[in-house]
Short mmCIF file of the C-alpha atoms (twelve columns), coordinates in Angstrom:
data_MODEL
# 
_entry.id   MODEL 
# 
loop_
_atom_site.group_PDB 
_atom_site.id 
_atom_site.type_symbol 
_atom_site.label_atom_id 
_atom_site.label_alt_id 
_atom_site.label_comp_id 
_atom_site.label_asym_id 
_atom_site.label_seq_id 
_atom_site.Cartn_x 
_atom_site.Cartn_y 
_atom_site.Cartn_z 
_atom_site.pdbx_PDB_model_num 
ATOM 1   C CA . MET A 1   0.203   0.424  0.088  1 
ATOM 2   C CA . PRO A 2   1.614   3.523  -1.051 1 
ATOM 3   C CA . GLY A 3   2.137   5.490  2.578  1 
ATOM 4   C CA . ALA A 4   0.100   8.233  3.490  1 
ATOM 5   C CA . PRO A 5   0.778   11.715 0.985  1 
ATOM 6   C CA . ALA A 6   3.547   14.163 2.756  1 
ATOM 7   C CA . PRO A 7   2.517   17.218 4.596  1 
ATOM 8   C CA . SER A 8   2.718   20.261 1.839  1 
ATOM 9   C CA . LEU A 9   5.296   22.980 2.684  1 
ATOM 10  C CA . ALA A 10  2.934   25.252 3.837  1 
ATOM 11  C CA . LEU A 11  1.105   23.005 6.204  1 
ATOM 12  C CA . LEU A 12  4.885   22.442 7.565  1 
ATOM 13  C CA . GLN A 13  5.348   26.393 7.526  1 
ATOM 14  C CA . ALA A 14  1.832   26.556 8.861  1 
ATOM 15  C CA . ARG A 15  2.666   24.073 11.745 1 
ATOM 16  C CA . GLU A 16  5.972   25.606 12.595 1 
ATOM 17  C CA . ALA A 17  4.375   29.274 13.211 1 
ATOM 18  C CA . GLN A 18  1.755   27.754 15.911 1 
ATOM 19  C CA . ARG A 19  5.004   26.493 17.379 1 
ATOM 20  C CA . ARG A 20  6.718   29.743 17.847 1 
ATOM 21  C CA . ALA A 21  4.180   31.386 18.094 1 
ATOM 22  C CA . ASP A 22  2.806   29.026 21.341 1 
ATOM 23  C CA . ALA A 23  6.273   29.275 22.808 1 
ATOM 24  C CA . VAL A 24  6.518   32.760 22.737 1 
ATOM 25  C CA . ALA A 25  3.207   33.459 24.486 1 
ATOM 26  C CA . VAL A 26  4.616   30.995 26.910 1 
ATOM 27  C CA . ALA A 27  8.058   32.812 27.560 1 
ATOM 28  C CA . THR A 28  5.848   36.247 27.527 1 
ATOM 29  C CA . SER A 29  3.338   34.771 29.989 1 
ATOM 30  C CA . LEU A 30  6.762   33.726 32.476 1 
ATOM 31  C CA . ALA A 31  7.942   36.938 32.290 1 
ATOM 32  C CA . SER A 32  5.086   38.356 33.462 1 
ATOM 33  C CA . THR A 33  5.206   36.278 35.988 1 
ATOM 34  C CA . LEU A 34  8.428   36.555 37.714 1 
ATOM 35  C CA . THR A 35  8.154   40.146 36.925 1 
ATOM 36  C CA . GLU A 36  5.536   40.384 39.331 1 
ATOM 37  C CA . LEU A 37  6.596   38.203 42.083 1 
ATOM 38  C CA . ASN A 38  10.083  39.799 41.750 1 
ATOM 39  C CA . ARG A 39  8.036   43.323 42.040 1 
ATOM 40  C CA . LEU A 40  5.640   41.786 45.567 1 
ATOM 41  C CA . LYS A 41  9.445   40.328 46.833 1 
ATOM 42  C CA . SER A 42  10.893  43.932 45.913 1 
ATOM 43  C CA . LEU A 43  8.255   45.349 47.757 1 
ATOM 44  C CA . ARG A 44  8.093   43.027 51.168 1 
ATOM 45  C CA . GLU A 45  11.976  44.035 51.126 1 
ATOM 46  C CA . GLY A 46  11.730  47.305 51.166 1 
ATOM 47  C CA . GLY A 47  9.252   47.744 53.875 1 
ATOM 48  C CA . ILE A 48  6.126   48.535 51.521 1 
ATOM 49  C CA . ASP A 49  3.497   46.322 52.430 1 
ATOM 50  C CA . GLN A 50  -0.046  46.635 53.548 1 
ATOM 51  C CA . ALA A 51  -0.812  49.213 55.807 1 
ATOM 52  C CA . ARG A 52  -3.642  47.263 57.004 1 
ATOM 53  C CA . PRO A 53  -2.538  43.257 56.494 1 
ATOM 54  C CA . PRO A 54  -5.265  40.440 55.705 1 
ATOM 55  C CA . PRO A 55  -6.774  38.371 58.573 1 
ATOM 56  C CA . PRO A 56  -4.806  34.885 58.424 1 
ATOM 57  C CA . ALA A 57  -7.336  32.482 57.978 1 
ATOM 58  C CA . SER A 58  -6.000  30.444 60.911 1 
ATOM 59  C CA . SER A 59  -8.081  34.005 62.948 1 
ATOM 60  C CA . PHE A 60  -11.731 31.974 61.366 1 
ATOM 61  C CA . ALA A 61  -13.445 29.401 63.118 1 
ATOM 62  C CA . SER A 62  -13.018 27.031 59.808 1 
ATOM 63  C CA . GLU A 63  -12.762 27.640 56.283 1 
ATOM 64  C CA . THR A 64  -15.908 28.190 54.800 1 
ATOM 65  C CA . GLU A 65  -15.879 31.595 57.224 1 
ATOM 66  C CA . CYS A 66  -13.221 32.523 55.438 1 
ATOM 67  C CA . LEU A 67  -14.599 32.246 52.896 1 
ATOM 68  C CA . ALA A 68  -17.930 34.065 54.082 1 
ATOM 69  C CA . SER A 69  -15.684 37.041 55.436 1 
ATOM 70  C CA . PHE A 70  -15.286 38.095 51.304 1 
ATOM 71  C CA . LEU A 71  -18.214 38.696 50.686 1 
ATOM 72  C CA . PRO A 72  -21.376 40.903 52.024 1 
ATOM 73  C CA . SER A 73  -24.434 38.579 53.911 1 
ATOM 74  C CA . LEU A 74  -24.455 35.098 52.396 1 
ATOM 75  C CA . SER A 75  -27.854 34.193 54.153 1 
ATOM 76  C CA . PRO A 76  -29.923 32.629 53.468 1 
ATOM 77  C CA . ILE A 77  -26.956 30.608 52.037 1 
ATOM 78  C CA . GLU A 78  -25.216 28.714 54.716 1 
ATOM 79  C CA . PRO A 79  -21.207 29.754 54.900 1 
ATOM 80  C CA . GLU A 80  -20.908 25.623 54.611 1 
ATOM 81  C CA . LYS A 81  -22.074 25.516 51.157 1 
ATOM 82  C CA . LEU A 82  -18.930 27.523 50.468 1 
ATOM 83  C CA . GLU A 83  -16.493 24.259 51.258 1 
ATOM 84  C CA . PHE A 84  -15.937 23.187 47.745 1 
ATOM 85  C CA . VAL A 85  -13.636 26.317 47.006 1 
ATOM 86  C CA . CYS A 86  -11.137 24.871 48.681 1 
ATOM 87  C CA . LYS A 87  -11.569 21.145 48.038 1 
ATOM 88  C CA . GLN A 88  -11.234 21.573 44.087 1 
ATOM 89  C CA . SER A 89  -8.487  23.129 42.106 1 
ATOM 90  C CA . ASP A 90  -9.625  23.494 38.673 1 
ATOM 91  C CA . LEU A 91  -11.100 26.749 38.438 1 
ATOM 92  C CA . TRP A 92  -13.788 26.506 35.654 1 
ATOM 93  C CA . ALA A 93  -15.004 23.803 38.023 1 
ATOM 94  C CA . ILE A 94  -15.342 25.792 41.223 1 
ATOM 95  C CA . GLU A 95  -16.589 29.069 39.219 1 
ATOM 96  C CA . ARG A 96  -19.647 26.873 38.014 1 
ATOM 97  C CA . GLN A 97  -20.205 25.180 40.986 1 
ATOM 98  C CA . ALA A 98  -20.252 28.821 43.238 1 
ATOM 99  C CA . HIS A 99  -22.842 30.175 39.341 1 
ATOM 100 C CA . VAL A 100 -25.169 27.128 40.737 1 
ATOM 101 C CA . LEU A 101 -25.102 28.112 44.307 1 
ATOM 102 C CA . MET A 102 -25.861 31.981 43.874 1 
ATOM 103 C CA . ALA A 103 -28.222 31.887 40.416 1 
ATOM 104 C CA . GLY A 104 -31.529 33.059 41.677 1 
ATOM 105 C CA . LYS A 105 -30.472 33.368 44.948 1 
ATOM 106 C CA . PRO A 106 -32.235 36.258 47.039 1 
ATOM 107 C CA . GLY A 107 -29.586 37.781 49.379 1 
ATOM 108 C CA . LYS A 108 -26.908 40.261 49.406 1 
ATOM 109 C CA . ALA A 109 -23.853 38.186 48.346 1 
ATOM 110 C CA . ALA A 110 -25.687 36.686 45.621 1 
ATOM 111 C CA . GLU A 111 -26.368 40.112 44.039 1 
ATOM 112 C CA . LEU A 112 -22.811 40.852 44.112 1 
ATOM 113 C CA . TRP A 113 -22.039 37.637 42.733 1 
ATOM 114 C CA . ASN A 114 -24.318 37.902 39.917 1 
ATOM 115 C CA . ARG A 115 -22.939 41.199 38.526 1 
ATOM 116 C CA . LEU A 116 -18.843 39.968 39.182 1 
ATOM 117 C CA . GLY A 117 -19.216 38.002 35.399 1 
ATOM 118 C CA . SER A 118 -15.460 36.402 34.425 1 
ATOM 119 C CA . HIS A 119 -14.261 38.331 37.130 1 
ATOM 120 C CA . SER A 120 -15.595 35.631 39.546 1 
ATOM 121 C CA . LEU A 121 -12.696 33.854 38.284 1 
ATOM 122 C CA . ALA A 122 -11.120 36.842 39.813 1 
ATOM 123 C CA . ALA A 123 -13.031 36.213 43.715 1 
ATOM 124 C CA . LEU A 124 -12.616 32.679 43.613 1 
ATOM 125 C CA . ALA A 125 -8.766  32.924 43.830 1 
ATOM 126 C CA . THR A 126 -8.579  35.961 46.283 1 
ATOM 127 C CA . MET A 127 -11.130 33.816 48.424 1 
ATOM 128 C CA . ARG A 128 -8.608  30.454 47.486 1 
ATOM 129 C CA . SER A 129 -5.503  32.081 48.717 1 
ATOM 130 C CA . GLY A 130 -6.572  34.160 51.604 1 
ATOM 131 C CA . CYS A 131 -8.399  30.858 52.668 1 
ATOM 132 C CA . CYS A 132 -7.398  27.619 51.616 1 
ATOM 133 C CA . ILE A 133 -4.532  27.060 53.429 1 
ATOM 134 C CA . ASP A 134 -3.446  23.035 52.223 1 
ATOM 135 C CA . ALA A 135 -5.550  23.373 48.600 1 
ATOM 136 C CA . GLU A 136 -3.926  22.088 45.836 1 
ATOM 137 C CA . PRO A 137 -2.818  25.009 43.262 1 
ATOM 138 C CA . LEU A 138 -5.416  26.385 40.995 1 
ATOM 139 C CA . THR A 139 -5.453  25.041 37.649 1 
ATOM 140 C CA . ALA A 140 -7.199  27.125 34.638 1 
ATOM 141 C CA . VAL A 141 -6.891  25.683 31.238 1 
ATOM 142 C CA . VAL A 142 -7.869  27.538 28.199 1 
ATOM 143 C CA . PRO A 143 -7.451  26.829 24.622 1 
ATOM 144 C CA . GLY A 144 -3.683  27.917 22.847 1 
ATOM 145 C CA . LEU A 145 -1.099  30.113 24.269 1 
ATOM 146 C CA . TRP A 146 -1.781  33.112 22.413 1 
ATOM 147 C CA . CYS A 147 -2.722  35.296 24.914 1 
ATOM 148 C CA . GLY A 148 -0.204  33.649 28.257 1 
ATOM 149 C CA . ILE A 149 -1.283  31.738 30.422 1 
ATOM 150 C CA . LEU A 150 -4.612  31.826 32.477 1 
ATOM 151 C CA . ARG A 151 -3.555  29.476 35.270 1 
ATOM 152 C CA . ASP A 152 -0.363  30.921 35.874 1 
ATOM 153 C CA . LYS A 153 -2.424  34.718 36.510 1 
ATOM 154 C CA . VAL A 154 -4.969  33.024 38.674 1 
ATOM 155 C CA . ARG A 155 -2.079  31.898 40.562 1 
ATOM 156 C CA . LEU A 156 -0.861  35.451 41.972 1 
ATOM 157 C CA . PHE A 157 -3.531  36.655 43.100 1 
ATOM 158 C CA . SER A 158 -3.496  37.197 47.346 1 
ATOM 159 C CA . ALA A 159 -6.158  37.810 49.894 1 
ATOM 160 C CA . LEU A 160 -6.014  41.434 48.488 1 
ATOM 161 C CA . PRO A 161 -4.823  41.467 45.193 1 
ATOM 162 C CA . GLU A 162 -2.092  44.366 44.060 1 
ATOM 163 C CA . PRO A 163 -3.739  46.513 41.128 1 
ATOM 164 C CA . THR A 164 -1.629  45.111 38.507 1 
ATOM 165 C CA . THR A 165 -2.249  41.479 39.175 1 
ATOM 166 C CA . VAL A 166 -6.056  42.431 38.836 1 
ATOM 167 C CA . GLU A 167 -4.995  44.322 35.187 1 
ATOM 168 C CA . ASP A 168 -2.802  41.277 33.980 1 
ATOM 169 C CA . PHE A 169 -5.975  38.519 34.592 1 
ATOM 170 C CA . GLU A 170 -8.474  41.394 33.098 1 
ATOM 171 C CA . ARG A 171 -6.231  41.622 29.984 1 
ATOM 172 C CA . THR A 172 -5.549  37.698 29.298 1 
ATOM 173 C CA . MET A 173 -9.648  37.589 29.841 1 
ATOM 174 C CA . ARG A 174 -10.060 39.946 26.829 1 
ATOM 175 C CA . CYS A 175 -7.390  38.448 24.863 1 
ATOM 176 C CA . LEU A 176 -9.191  35.092 25.321 1 
ATOM 177 C CA . GLY A 177 -12.850 36.973 24.457 1 
ATOM 178 C CA . ARG A 178 -11.141 38.254 20.873 1 
ATOM 179 C CA . ARG A 179 -9.494  34.533 20.088 1 
ATOM 180 C CA . GLY A 180 -13.209 33.518 20.620 1 
ATOM 181 C CA . ALA A 181 -13.186 31.526 23.619 1 
ATOM 182 C CA . ARG A 182 -16.085 29.536 25.111 1 
ATOM 183 C CA . PHE A 183 -17.343 31.340 27.920 1 
ATOM 184 C CA . PRO A 184 -20.188 30.601 30.387 1 
ATOM 185 C CA . ALA A 185 -23.124 32.604 29.099 1 
ATOM 186 C CA . HIS A 186 -23.543 34.850 32.321 1 
ATOM 187 C CA . PHE A 187 -19.575 36.071 31.455 1 
ATOM 188 C CA . THR A 188 -20.863 37.549 28.277 1 
ATOM 189 C CA . THR A 189 -24.338 38.523 28.467 1 
ATOM 190 C CA . LEU A 190 -23.322 41.012 30.872 1 
ATOM 191 C CA . PRO A 191 -23.501 45.263 30.294 1 
ATOM 192 C CA . ALA A 192 -19.836 46.414 29.636 1 
ATOM 193 C CA . GLY A 193 -17.961 47.456 32.485 1 
ATOM 194 C CA . ARG A 194 -20.696 46.197 35.397 1 
ATOM 195 C CA . GLY A 195 -17.979 43.260 36.152 1 
ATOM 196 C CA . GLU A 196 -15.363 45.629 37.108 1 
ATOM 197 C CA . ARG A 197 -17.767 47.614 39.798 1 
ATOM 198 C CA . ALA A 198 -18.823 44.413 40.865 1 
ATOM 199 C CA . PHE A 199 -15.042 43.535 41.547 1 
ATOM 200 C CA . GLU A 200 -13.875 46.743 42.746 1 
ATOM 201 C CA . GLU A 201 -17.253 45.936 45.530 1 
ATOM 202 C CA . PHE A 202 -15.721 43.002 46.455 1 
ATOM 203 C CA . LEU A 203 -11.935 44.257 47.118 1 
ATOM 204 C CA . SER A 204 -14.071 46.738 49.509 1 
ATOM 205 C CA . ILE A 205 -15.070 43.963 51.620 1 
ATOM 206 C CA . ALA A 206 -11.278 41.762 51.327 1 
ATOM 207 C CA . ARG A 207 -9.938  45.126 52.484 1 
ATOM 208 C CA . ALA A 208 -12.081 46.075 55.238 1 
ATOM 209 C CA . ARG A 209 -11.450 42.703 56.592 1 
ATOM 210 C CA . GLY A 210 -8.217  43.147 58.245 1 
# 
């Protein structure tokens, strides 16, 4: 039997171009992550730190009580319902479960959550960093590498994330949107700017926790 036809020159060139683009994206994402880590290290070594550091997770009676402290009144949802945030490591799966928990519910926490849109990923990364002491590192798989590595972006979030960390996350999400990434409907139907404003409300609560 004759062998399979050899790939055309154009196909080989396209594959090589894609490999190079992926390599550049990985290198760019890594450089951005290292730059941010070095900046935070310099701030700490220079004595420039948060004037009011967030409370340690150990100061709360439980992880779920700690997680609830990032939100307005959770009622009628019980704090124990948030335990999946620490027990899972796939950020997309955590976000889906959070959406199911909050969608259509009454109460201030659900009202805020349902205005976050894609910023719910940032909120979850923040909550998890501040409360889930022994949790596995987050994963956040996205198609392709054109926009950097989302996993690296969300792992930089702290209990009170730096503005540059948030901006880097938002830049990655906008890039993914332009590239046609398939987001949940509650990400794409939100009016422009609403998620950013809701996340600012979320951060104001995070700042007041200390």
